[in-house]
N, C-alpha and C positions, 0 to 999 in steps of 0.2 A: 447280307441279312442273316443267312444261316450261321455264318462265322460269328457274328455278334451274339446271336442267340446261344451258340455253343459256349461262348465266353461267359455269358451271363449264367449259364447252367453250371459251368465249372466254379464260378464264384459262389453260387448258392450252395454247391456241394461242399466247398471248403468251409463255409461258415455255418453249415447245418449242425446244430448241437448234437444231433443224433449220430452224425457220421464223423465229426471232428473230435479226435481223442482229447484235445485240450479243453473241451467243454464238458467232459464227463464229470459226474459228481466226485469220483475218486480223485481225479487229478486236481479239480478245483479245491478240494479239501486239503490237499498237500501244499498248495501254493500260499505264500505269504500274501498279505493284503495288498502290498504295493504292486503285485503282478496281476491283480484281478480286473483292473480298470483300464488296461491298455490293449493294443491290437495284438493280433495273432502272433506275428513274428517276434515282437518285443516280449510277449508273454513267454515264448519258448526260450529266448535268450535270458530272460530274468530267471526262469526256473533252473536253467543250467548252472547258475551261480549259487543256488541254494542247496543246503544239506538235505539228504534224504531223497533227492530227485531220482537217483538211480534206483532206490528202493521202490518209489512210487511207480516208475515206468516198468520196472521188473514185475511188479504185482499186476499191472494192467495187461501185460503181454504174456504172463505166465513164465517169465524167464528168471524170476528171483531165486537166489540161492539161499539156503538156510543161513540166517544171520548168526554171527558169533559175538560173544560178549567182548567188549572192549574195556580197557582200564577206566574210561569215562563212565561206562555203564556200571561197572563194579562200584566205583566210589559214589556215584549218584545213589544207588540202592543202599549201599552200606551206610552212607551218611544219613539217609532218610530214616532207616530203621534204628540206627544208633540214637538219633535225635528223638525218635518216638519213645524208645525205652527210657531215656533220661527224663524227657518231659513228663511221661506218665508217672515216673517215680517222684518227681518234684511236685506234681499236682496232688498225688496221694499224700505225700508228706505235709503239704500245706493244709489240705482239708483235715487231716488227722490232728494237726496242731490247733486248728480253729475249733474242732470238736472238743479237744482237751481244755481249751480256754473257756469255752461256753459251759462245759460241764466239768469243773475241776474236781479232781479226786485227791483228797488229802493224803492218801496212801502213797502218791507219787510226787505231789507238789513240793513237799518238804525236802524230799531227796534231791530233786532236780534243781531247787533253788539254793542249795548249799554252796558256799564258796563264791557268792556273788554271781552265779550263773543264772542268766535269764533263759528259761526253757522255751520261750516263744520267739522273741525278737530276732535272735541270731539265726536259728534255723529257718524262720520265715523269710528273712532277707535273702538267704541263699536260694530258697525255693522260688521266691518271686523273681530273682535275677535269672535263674535257670529257665523259668517259664517264658519270660520276656524275650529271651534269646532263642530258645530251642523250639517253641511252638511255631513262630513265623518261619524258622529255618526248615522245619519238617514240612510245613504246608507248601513252601516254595519248591522244595526238592520233589515232593510228590506231584506237584502240578507239572513240573518239567517232565517227570517220568511218565505221567499219564498222557500228557500232550503228545510226546513222541510216540508212545505206544498206540495212540489212536491214529496217528499218521501212518505208522508202520506196525500193523497188528502182530507181526512176527515177534515183536519185542515182549509180548505177553508170555511167550514161551521161553524166555531167557532162563537159564538154570539158576543164575544168582537171584532172580526175582522169585522163582518158586521156592528155592531153599530158604531165603529170608522170610518169605511169607509163612511157610510151614513152621519155621523156627518161632516166629511171632505167635502163631496159634498155640504152639506147645508152651512157650513161655507164659502166655496169658492164662492158659489152663493150669499150669504148674503154680503160677502166682496165686490164683484163686485158692487152690488147695493148700499151699503153704501158709498164706496169710490167714486163712480160716482156722488152721491148726493153731497158729500163734495167737489169734484173737480169742479163740475158745480157751486156750491155756490161760490167758490173762483173766478171762471171765471166771474160770474155775478158781483162780487165785484170789478172787475178791474184787475184781474191777466192777465198777458200776454198770448196771444193765443198759441204761440209755446210751452212753458213749459206745458201748459194745455194739449195739444194734446199728447206730449211725455209721460206725466204721465199717461194718459189714456191708451196708448199703453203698458206701463210697467205693469200697473195693469192687463190688459187683458192677457198679456203674462204669468205672474206668476200664477194668479188664473186659467187661461184657461188650462195651462199645468197640474196643480194639478187636476182640474176637469176631464180633459180628461183621465189622467193616472188611476185614481181610479174608474172612470166609467167603463173603460175596465177591471180593476181588479175585480170588483164585478161581472162582466159577465164571468169571468174565462179566459179572453183573454191571460193573461201572464202565465197561468199555464203550457203550453207546449211551451212557447216562451222565454226561459231563455236568449238567445242571444239578442233578441229585448229589453227585460227589462234591460239588462246590458248596451245596447247602450243608452237608455234613461238616465241612471245614468251617463255615460260618457259625454253626451251632457250637462247635468245639471252641472257637475263639471266644464266643459269648460266655460259655461256661468258665473258661479260664479267667476272663476279665472279672466275672462275679466273684470268683475265689480270691483274686488279687485285691479287689476293692474291699472285700470283707476283711482281709488280713490287715489292711491299713487301719481299720477301726480298732484293732487289737494292739498293734505295735506302734501306731502313729506315723506321722509323716517323716521323711528323712531329717527334717530340722529337729523334730522332737527326739528322734533317735540320737542325733548329735548331742542334744542336751542331756539325755539319759547317760550317754557314755561319759560325758564330763562329770556327771553326778557319781558314776561308778568310780571314776578316777579319784575323786575327792574322798570317797569311802576308803579306798586303798591307801591314800596319803594319810588320812587321819588314823587309820589302824597302825600304820608304820610309826607315826609320831607317838601314839599311845604306847607301843611296845618299847620305844626308846626312852620314854618317860619312866616306865616301870623299871627298865634296865638301869637308868640313871639313879633311881631311888635305891635299887639293890646294891649298886656300887658305892653310893655315897651316904646312904641312910637318910636322905632328905630329898624332897622334890625340887626340880629346877625352878628358879624364879621366872625365867623367860625361856622361850624356845631356842634362843641363840646359844644357851649353855649346853644344848645337846650336840652342837657342831663339834666334830672331832676329826682331826687329820689322821688319827690312828685307826679308827674304825671306818673312815671315809664316809661318815654319815653327814649329810647336809639336809637341812629342813626343806621339804618339798614346797613348792609355791602353788598357790591356787591357779586354776586355769585362767587364761586371759579374759578380762572383763568381769571377773568375780572378786568379791571381797577377800582379803587375805585370811588365812587360817588364824584362829584365835586360840590362845592357851591361857587358862587362869588357874592359879593355885588356890584351892578353896579350903584346904586343911592340911594337916601334917601328912596324911596319906590319901588325900582326895584332890581331884582336879577336874577341869572341864575343858572340852575341845569343841570349837564352834566352826561352822562353815555355812556357806550359802548354796542352796540347791535350787534347781529349776523345776524339778518334778517331784511328785510324791513317790516314795519308794514302793509302796504297795506290796512289800514283802518279796519282791521278785529279784532284787539285786542288792539287798541291804546287808550282805555278808561279805567280808573281805576274803581275799584268797589266803592270806596268812592268818592262822588262828591267834586269838588274843590269849595272854596268860597273865596271872597275878592279880586279876581284878574280879575274881569270883564269877558269879552268873550275870553280872551287869555288863553284858557285851553287845547289846542290841545296837544296830545302826539304822533302825527305822527312822525315817524323817519325812517331813512335809516340805512343800515348796517354800522357799525363803530361807531365812536365817534359822539354823537349828543348832542347839548345843547338846553335847553328850556328857553327862556327869559320870565320872569314874572314881572308884575307891579301891585302893590296893588292899588286898586281903592278906594280912600277915600269916594267916594259917596256911597259905599256899607258898609264899616265898618269904625269906628273911634277908636283911642286909648282909653283905659279905664281910662287914667289919667286925663281926662277932658279937655285936650288941643286939640281943633279941628285942623285937618289938612286941609288946603284949597284945593279945587279942582275946576276944570273948570266946 
């Protein structure tokens, strides 16, 4: 009877959460989920197969040695902070472009649109692509780092973590100072007040959040506040999504972007044809009757073809020194990409390539005051 009672007591002693090391909160926190719902011996065997088990047991019995940085720790931290810097730069670029589009400044718009360059769509595409890849990558890497640090608090003291955190704080502060100087310089140079104020607010918002988060991190604030840290990540993703959605209202969907790029290609083709027509007139003293007369095995020029699915380019001779070029466009040019890369010559000031959606013709007249035929017979001009 006493022997059975002693056995029962030993059994109760083994399963008493207060006396059994495998039921302590510290050990339970370190175990994966599949180890929590099984018996004592299986729990021990399960834990032996898991990483960080020796760290957890060492912490419980006071036998842990100072942890050293491993190559895995280095690349986790370096990758996370590199993704952070790149994502913050992309977000700032995207928001600055949105502000520039919402509050256009003629002082800069004419300069950036020269040569068919669209100052919004191309940089926006790159910024959006960067954010879509880098923000989830950063959040995932930080989640891995924070999860492992909560299991093994010694990881909060890693040198690589401290160095990169302090570097981030320094970079955030230096960025605020440097960008404020740049923005103030632009403002003193005549930039509009409203875009200036909005860009300053964007700058402070991005760098301020980074500075605030990692300042608290280095003080250990997030160590026991996993839910608060997760909420910061959710808010960050929400802000990035709002910026990305807003940019689509400016540059359009990927399908619209494809149509715009075809329109740009047509502008380049028509500009090339125009210069060849002027060159033909200069060589022969007369305009070609059809585009096929421009074909030459000597100059290797071949008349470009319209993009697939669009009507062929059209050329009409409308006078001795005048002609028209026609093409079909999918979108309105809106002045953002209606300039060719190669400059036009010989047609005076009538070089606009502005167009609407649909079939558009461009009338051109050769100006004899600018160029003359090479046959020595001058063409009179007013």
